[in-house]
C-alpha positions as CSV (number, residue, x, y, z in Angstrom):
1,X,-9.7,150.5,-124.1
2,X,-6.8,150.6,-121.7
3,X,-7.2,151.8,-118.1
4,X,-5.8,155.2,-117.3
5,X,-3.0,156.1,-114.9
6,X,-1.0,159.3,-114.3
7,X,2.8,159.3,-113.8
8,X,4.6,162.3,-112.3
9,X,8.4,162.4,-112.9
10,X,11.1,164.9,-111.9
11,X,13.8,165.6,-109.4
12,X,13.3,166.1,-105.7
13,X,12.4,169.7,-104.7
14,X,9.9,170.4,-107.4
15,X,6.6,169.6,-105.7
16,X,5.9,166.1,-107.2
17,X,4.3,164.8,-104.0
18,X,2.1,167.8,-103.6
19,X,0.9,167.7,-107.2
20,X,0.1,164.0,-106.8
21,X,-2.1,164.7,-103.8
22,X,-3.9,167.6,-105.5
23,X,-4.6,165.4,-108.6
24,X,-5.7,162.5,-106.4
25,X,-8.2,164.7,-104.5
26,X,-9.6,166.0,-107.8
27,X,-9.8,162.6,-109.6
28,X,-10.5,160.2,-106.8
29,X,-7.0,158.8,-107.0
30,X,-4.5,156.9,-104.8
31,X,-0.7,157.3,-104.9
32,X,1.9,154.6,-105.7
33,X,5.5,155.4,-104.6
34,X,8.2,154.8,-107.2
35,X,11.2,155.9,-105.1
36,X,13.6,153.1,-104.3
37,X,14.5,154.5,-100.8
38,X,11.0,155.2,-99.7
39,X,10.0,151.5,-99.9
40,X,12.2,150.9,-96.8
41,X,10.8,151.2,-93.3
42,X,11.4,154.2,-91.0
43,X,14.1,156.9,-91.9
44,X,11.3,159.3,-93.1
45,X,13.6,162.4,-93.2
46,X,16.5,161.3,-95.2
47,X,14.4,159.2,-97.6
48,X,12.1,162.3,-98.2
49,X,8.8,160.5,-97.4
50,X,5.9,163.0,-97.7
51,X,4.8,163.7,-94.1
52,X,1.6,161.8,-93.1
53,X,0.0,165.0,-91.9
54,X,0.4,166.5,-95.4
55,X,-1.1,163.6,-97.3
56,X,-4.6,164.8,-96.7
57,X,-5.9,161.3,-96.2
58,X,-4.8,160.1,-99.6
59,X,-3.7,156.4,-99.5
60,X,0.0,155.8,-100.4
61,X,1.1,152.4,-101.7
62,X,4.5,150.6,-102.1
63,X,6.0,152.7,-99.3
64,X,7.6,152.0,-95.9
65,X,7.3,148.2,-95.9
66,X,10.7,146.7,-96.7
67,X,13.1,145.6,-94.0
68,X,16.6,146.9,-94.0
69,X,18.1,143.5,-94.4
70,X,16.2,143.1,-97.7
71,X,17.3,144.2,-101.1
72,X,14.5,145.7,-103.2
73,X,15.1,144.9,-106.9
74,X,13.4,146.2,-110.0
75,X,11.4,142.9,-110.4
76,X,10.0,143.2,-106.9
77,X,8.9,146.8,-107.6
78,X,7.3,145.6,-110.8
79,X,5.1,143.1,-109.0
80,X,4.2,145.5,-106.2
81,X,3.5,148.4,-108.5
82,X,1.4,146.4,-111.0
83,X,-0.6,144.8,-108.2
84,X,-1.2,148.2,-106.6
85,X,-2.3,149.7,-109.9
86,X,-4.7,146.8,-110.6
87,X,-6.2,146.9,-107.1
88,X,-6.8,150.7,-107.3
89,X,-8.4,150.3,-110.8
90,X,-10.7,147.5,-109.5
91,X,-12.0,149.9,-106.8
92,X,-12.8,152.5,-109.5
93,X,-10.0,154.9,-108.6
94,X,-7.2,156.5,-110.5
95,X,-3.6,155.2,-109.9
96,X,-1.0,158.1,-109.7
97,X,2.6,156.9,-109.8
98,X,5.1,159.4,-108.4
99,X,8.8,159.2,-107.3
100,X,12.4,159.9,-108.3
101,X,13.6,156.4,-109.3
102,X,12.7,156.8,-112.9
103,X,14.3,153.5,-113.8
104,X,11.3,151.9,-112.0
105,X,8.9,153.3,-114.6
106,X,10.1,150.7,-117.1
107,X,7.7,148.3,-115.4
108,X,4.8,150.2,-117.0
109,X,6.0,149.0,-120.4
110,X,5.2,145.6,-121.9
111,X,8.9,145.4,-122.9
112,X,9.9,144.5,-119.3
113,X,8.8,140.8,-119.7
114,X,7.2,139.4,-122.8
115,X,5.7,136.0,-123.5
116,X,9.0,134.1,-123.9
117,X,10.3,135.7,-120.7
118,X,7.4,134.2,-118.7
119,X,9.2,130.8,-118.6
120,X,10.3,130.3,-115.0
121,X,13.2,128.1,-114.1
122,X,14.3,127.5,-110.6
123,X,17.6,129.1,-109.6
124,X,20.2,126.6,-108.4
125,X,22.0,127.1,-105.1
126,X,25.2,127.9,-107.0
127,X,23.4,130.6,-109.1
128,X,21.8,132.0,-106.0
129,X,25.2,132.3,-104.3
130,X,26.6,134.2,-107.3
131,X,23.6,136.6,-107.4
132,X,23.8,137.3,-103.7
133,X,27.5,137.4,-103.4
134,X,27.9,141.2,-103.3
135,X,30.9,140.6,-105.5
136,X,30.3,142.9,-108.5
137,X,33.3,141.6,-110.4
138,X,32.2,138.0,-110.1
139,X,28.6,138.9,-111.2
140,X,29.8,141.0,-114.1
141,X,32.3,138.4,-115.3
142,X,29.6,135.7,-115.2
143,X,27.4,137.9,-117.4
144,X,30.3,138.4,-119.8
145,X,30.6,134.6,-120.1
146,X,26.9,134.1,-120.7
147,X,26.0,137.2,-122.8
148,X,28.9,139.4,-123.7
149,X,26.6,141.5,-126.0
150,X,24.4,142.6,-123.1
151,X,27.3,142.8,-120.6
152,X,29.2,145.5,-122.7
153,X,26.1,147.8,-122.4
154,X,26.5,148.1,-118.6
155,X,29.2,149.6,-116.5
156,X,30.8,147.0,-114.2
157,X,29.7,149.1,-111.2
158,X,26.1,149.1,-112.3
159,X,25.6,146.1,-110.1
160,X,21.8,146.0,-109.8
161,X,21.2,146.0,-113.6
162,X,24.0,143.6,-114.2
163,X,22.6,141.3,-111.5
164,X,19.1,141.6,-113.1
165,X,20.5,140.6,-116.5
166,X,22.1,137.5,-115.1
167,X,19.0,136.6,-113.2
168,X,16.9,136.8,-116.4
169,X,19.2,134.3,-118.0
170,X,19.1,132.0,-115.0
171,X,15.3,132.1,-114.8
172,X,14.6,131.8,-118.6
173,X,17.7,130.2,-120.1
174,X,17.4,133.0,-122.7
175,X,20.2,135.5,-123.2
176,X,18.8,139.0,-122.4
177,X,20.3,140.4,-125.6
178,X,18.2,138.0,-127.6
179,X,15.0,138.5,-125.5
180,X,15.2,142.3,-125.8
181,X,15.5,142.2,-129.6
182,X,11.9,141.0,-129.8
183,X,10.5,143.0,-126.9
184,X,7.2,144.9,-127.1
185,X,7.6,148.6,-126.3
186,X,4.0,149.5,-125.8
187,X,2.6,150.8,-122.5
188,X,0.4,148.5,-120.4
189,X,-1.9,151.4,-119.5
190,X,-3.2,154.6,-121.1
191,X,-0.7,156.8,-119.3
192,X,-0.3,160.5,-118.9
193,X,3.3,161.5,-118.2
194,X,3.9,164.8,-116.4
195,X,7.5,166.1,-115.8
196,X,8.0,168.6,-113.0
197,X,11.2,170.5,-114.0
198,X,13.3,173.2,-112.4
199,X,16.3,175.1,-113.8
200,X,19.4,173.9,-112.1
201,X,20.5,177.2,-110.6
202,X,17.4,177.7,-108.4
203,X,17.0,174.0,-107.9
204,X,20.5,173.5,-106.5
205,X,19.9,176.3,-104.0
206,X,16.6,174.7,-103.1
207,X,18.2,171.3,-102.6
208,X,20.9,172.8,-100.4
209,X,18.3,174.5,-98.3
210,X,16.3,171.2,-98.1
211,X,19.3,169.4,-96.7
212,X,19.7,172.1,-94.0
213,X,16.0,171.8,-93.2
214,X,16.4,168.0,-93.0
215,X,19.1,168.4,-90.4
216,X,16.9,170.7,-88.3
217,X,14.0,168.2,-88.6
218,X,15.8,165.1,-87.4
219,X,17.9,163.7,-90.2
220,X,20.7,162.9,-87.8
221,X,18.3,160.7,-85.9
222,X,17.6,158.7,-89.1
223,X,21.4,158.5,-89.8
224,X,22.1,157.3,-86.2
225,X,19.4,154.7,-86.4
226,X,21.0,153.3,-89.6
227,X,24.4,153.5,-88.0
228,X,23.3,151.4,-85.0
229,X,21.9,148.8,-87.3
230,X,25.0,148.9,-89.4
231,X,27.3,148.3,-86.5
232,X,25.1,145.7,-84.8
233,X,24.7,143.6,-87.9
234,X,28.3,144.1,-89.3
235,X,27.1,145.4,-92.6
236,X,29.9,145.2,-95.1
237,X,28.3,146.0,-98.5
238,X,27.2,149.6,-99.0
239,X,26.3,149.3,-102.7
240,X,22.8,148.0,-102.4
241,X,19.6,148.3,-100.5
242,X,18.8,151.0,-97.9
243,X,22.5,151.8,-97.7
244,X,22.3,153.7,-100.9
245,X,20.2,156.4,-99.3
246,X,21.8,159.9,-99.6
247,X,23.1,160.9,-96.3
248,X,24.3,157.8,-94.6
249,X,27.6,157.1,-96.5
250,X,28.3,160.9,-96.4
251,X,28.2,160.8,-92.5
252,X,29.7,157.4,-92.0
253,X,33.4,158.6,-91.6
254,X,32.2,161.1,-89.0
255,X,30.2,158.4,-87.2
256,X,33.2,156.0,-87.1
257,X,35.7,158.5,-86.0
258,X,37.0,158.8,-82.5
259,X,35.3,162.0,-81.4
260,X,38.4,163.1,-79.5
261,X,40.3,163.4,-82.7
262,X,37.8,165.8,-84.4
263,X,39.5,165.6,-87.8
264,X,36.2,165.1,-89.7
265,X,33.8,168.0,-89.4
266,X,30.1,167.6,-89.2
267,X,29.7,170.5,-91.6
268,X,31.8,168.7,-94.2
269,X,29.5,165.8,-94.1
270,X,26.5,168.1,-94.6
271,X,28.3,169.6,-97.6
272,X,29.0,166.1,-99.1
273,X,25.3,165.3,-98.7
274,X,24.4,168.5,-100.5
275,X,26.8,167.7,-103.4
276,X,25.5,164.2,-103.7
277,X,21.9,165.4,-103.8
278,X,22.7,167.9,-106.5
279,X,24.5,165.2,-108.5
280,X,21.6,162.9,-108.2
281,X,19.2,165.5,-109.5
282,X,21.2,166.0,-112.6
283,X,21.2,162.2,-113.2
284,X,17.4,162.2,-112.8
285,X,17.0,164.8,-115.5
286,X,19.4,163.0,-117.9
287,X,17.5,159.7,-117.4
288,X,14.2,161.4,-118.2
289,X,15.6,162.9,-121.4
290,X,17.8,160.0,-122.5
291,X,15.6,157.0,-121.6
292,X,12.0,157.9,-120.7
293,X,11.1,160.4,-123.4
294,X,12.4,158.2,-126.3
295,X,10.6,155.2,-124.9
296,X,7.2,157.1,-124.8
297,X,7.9,158.7,-128.2
298,X,7.9,162.2,-126.6
299,X,4.4,161.9,-125.2
300,X,5.1,163.9,-122.0
301,X,4.1,167.3,-120.7
302,X,6.7,169.6,-118.9
303,X,5.6,171.7,-115.9
304,X,7.9,174.6,-115.0
305,X,8.6,174.4,-111.2
306,X,11.6,176.8,-111.3
307,X,9.8,179.5,-109.3
308,X,8.0,177.9,-106.4
309,X,6.2,181.2,-105.8
310,X,4.3,180.6,-109.0
311,X,4.0,176.8,-108.5
312,X,0.2,176.9,-108.3
313,X,-0.1,178.8,-111.6
314,X,2.7,177.1,-113.6
315,X,2.5,173.6,-112.2
316,X,-0.8,172.8,-110.5
317,X,-3.2,174.8,-112.9
318,X,-1.4,173.6,-116.0
319,X,-1.3,170.0,-114.8
320,X,-5.0,170.1,-114.0
321,X,-5.9,171.4,-117.5
322,X,-3.8,168.6,-119.0
323,X,-5.2,165.9,-116.7
324,X,-8.8,167.1,-117.4
325,X,-8.4,166.6,-121.1
326,X,-6.7,163.3,-120.5
327,X,-9.4,161.9,-118.2
328,X,-12.2,163.0,-120.5
329,X,-10.5,161.8,-123.7
330,X,-10.4,165.3,-125.1
331,X,-7.8,166.7,-127.5
332,X,-5.0,168.4,-125.6
333,X,-4.9,172.2,-125.9
334,X,-1.9,172.7,-123.7
335,X,1.5,172.6,-125.4
336,X,4.1,169.9,-124.6
337,X,6.2,172.4,-122.8
338,X,6.1,176.1,-122.0
339,X,8.2,178.2,-124.5
340,X,11.1,178.7,-122.1
341,X,11.5,174.9,-121.6
342,X,10.8,173.5,-125.1
343,X,14.5,172.9,-125.5
344,X,14.2,170.0,-123.0
345,X,12.2,168.0,-125.6
346,X,14.4,168.7,-128.6
347,X,15.5,165.7,-130.6
348,X,19.2,166.2,-129.9
349,X,18.5,166.3,-126.1
350,X,16.3,163.2,-126.1
351,X,16.1,160.7,-129.0
352,X,19.6,161.3,-130.3
353,X,21.1,160.7,-126.8
354,X,19.5,157.3,-126.6
355,X,20.6,156.2,-130.1
356,X,24.1,154.9,-129.5
357,X,26.1,151.8,-130.3
358,X,29.1,153.0,-128.5
359,X,29.5,150.5,-125.7
360,X,33.3,150.6,-125.6
361,X,34.8,150.4,-122.1
362,X,37.7,152.8,-121.4
363,X,39.9,152.4,-118.4
364,X,41.8,155.3,-116.8
365,X,45.1,154.2,-115.3
366,X,45.4,157.5,-113.3
367,X,41.9,157.9,-111.7
368,X,40.2,155.7,-109.2
369,X,36.4,155.1,-108.6
370,X,34.7,155.2,-105.3
371,X,35.7,151.6,-104.7
372,X,39.4,152.3,-105.1
373,X,39.6,150.6,-108.5
374,X,40.7,152.0,-111.8
375,X,37.9,154.2,-113.2
376,X,36.0,152.8,-116.2
377,X,34.1,155.1,-118.6
378,X,31.4,153.6,-120.8
379,X,31.4,155.0,-124.4
380,X,33.7,157.4,-126.2
381,X,31.6,160.4,-125.2
382,X,31.8,159.7,-121.5
383,X,35.6,159.0,-121.9
384,X,36.2,162.3,-123.5
385,X,34.2,164.0,-120.8
386,X,36.4,162.3,-118.2
387,X,39.6,163.3,-119.9
388,X,38.5,167.0,-119.8
389,X,37.3,166.8,-116.2
390,X,39.0,168.8,-113.4
391,X,39.5,165.5,-111.5
392,X,41.4,163.9,-114.3
393,X,43.6,166.9,-114.9
394,X,44.3,167.2,-111.2
395,X,45.4,163.6,-111.0
396,X,47.5,164.1,-114.1
397,X,49.3,167.1,-112.5
398,X,49.8,165.1,-109.3
399,X,51.2,162.2,-111.3
400,X,53.5,164.5,-113.2
401,X,54.8,166.0,-110.0
402,X,55.4,162.6,-108.5
403,X,57.2,161.4,-111.5
404,X,59.4,164.6,-111.4
405,X,60.1,163.9,-107.7
406,X,61.1,160.3,-108.4
407,X,63.5,161.5,-111.1
408,X,65.0,164.0,-108.7
409,X,65.5,161.2,-106.0
410,X,67.2,159.1,-108.6
411,X,69.6,162.0,-109.5
412,X,70.3,162.5,-105.8
413,X,71.3,159.0,-105.4
414,X,73.5,159.2,-108.4
415,X,75.0,162.5,-107.2
416,X,75.7,161.0,-103.7
417,X,77.5,158.1,-105.3
418,X,79.6,160.7,-107.2
419,X,80.2,162.8,-104.1
420,X,77.8,165.6,-105.2
421,X,74.5,166.8,-103.7
422,X,72.2,169.6,-104.9
423,X,71.5,172.3,-102.3
424,X,68.3,173.3,-104.1
425,X,66.6,170.1,-105.3
426,X,63.5,171.7,-106.8
427,X,65.3,174.5,-108.7
428,X,66.0,173.5,-112.3
429,X,69.5,174.3,-113.5
């Protein structure tokens, strides 16, 4: 019989941390962090670490131990998480995995590394230079050379996953596309998955309020601490490691600006931080639906955290009933989701979203990504979404106006050469 663990998934602002503590108290558990930013030392406010005084003495693992000059990859988390789980189980306690980096939960599946992937090859100096180059184009092009089948499944900007695929090949001499065809998709442990969910309307307001509260509680001290390190160590790459934390990049232009100019407002940086937080929450929900739920064959229980005034009733009490049956190997009486949220588990929202062979890369010649390069959309569905987006339409209009202006300038030059000049250049005749 497999050992039992509990996993609590969901966005920020839904009470995951508090639920983990309540369940840990009830079932003699310890908590394992699965948030990629909370592994880094310090910056407790902007990384949303649960305050020590609110942990009620419950031990937390895989948290606050990675230096800022280190990059924390999926395979490092896998080792740390599995070691923590096994240590907790050996001491007769219940491991509870909780955090917002849901991609990390893949380490709980046997599919991560199977027998043929255990072959370890030493990475050459040249390969190490490529992996640590911070040159996403170089890394992506190398993966295309080695395994075009797997490369096309990733966006060129998805540097961490592209890097991981290349590292798998360097270490095993097996193409990832071949290795994953024969992967085992079973879970390593007897796992109860709980999903704390909130409707986006109330959640977005809650996230905005949380950012405001973070500012009052010292978030700017965290940001300044990062900025001092950033300047002292001449950090150039912002795409990996602790620099991905929401808050720093949003405030960086304000921090770099000469304060006498005052062209960048503090309030605008706060607003960008709120927008980024809301966007990340939507990504977290999509990942749970598209990736996690199909992988676990829908074996998950949804908890309605929309109304925090009813959190104890709708989240804690329901989760406790589900956990009680799970821990005692009893048949579950509770439904997979409350009636108002059953739509979240519907096939078209979960399994159908994952089943896709559409890996076509579409390049937009009008729009740029955050790196100032031509925007790339992965798959026809995402391409059509981009074409209908406000951003694309705005850039189209701007491009059209520019083209019209260039035509006008050309006519002006032609008119001047003929001795004529329009008095009203933007009025069509």
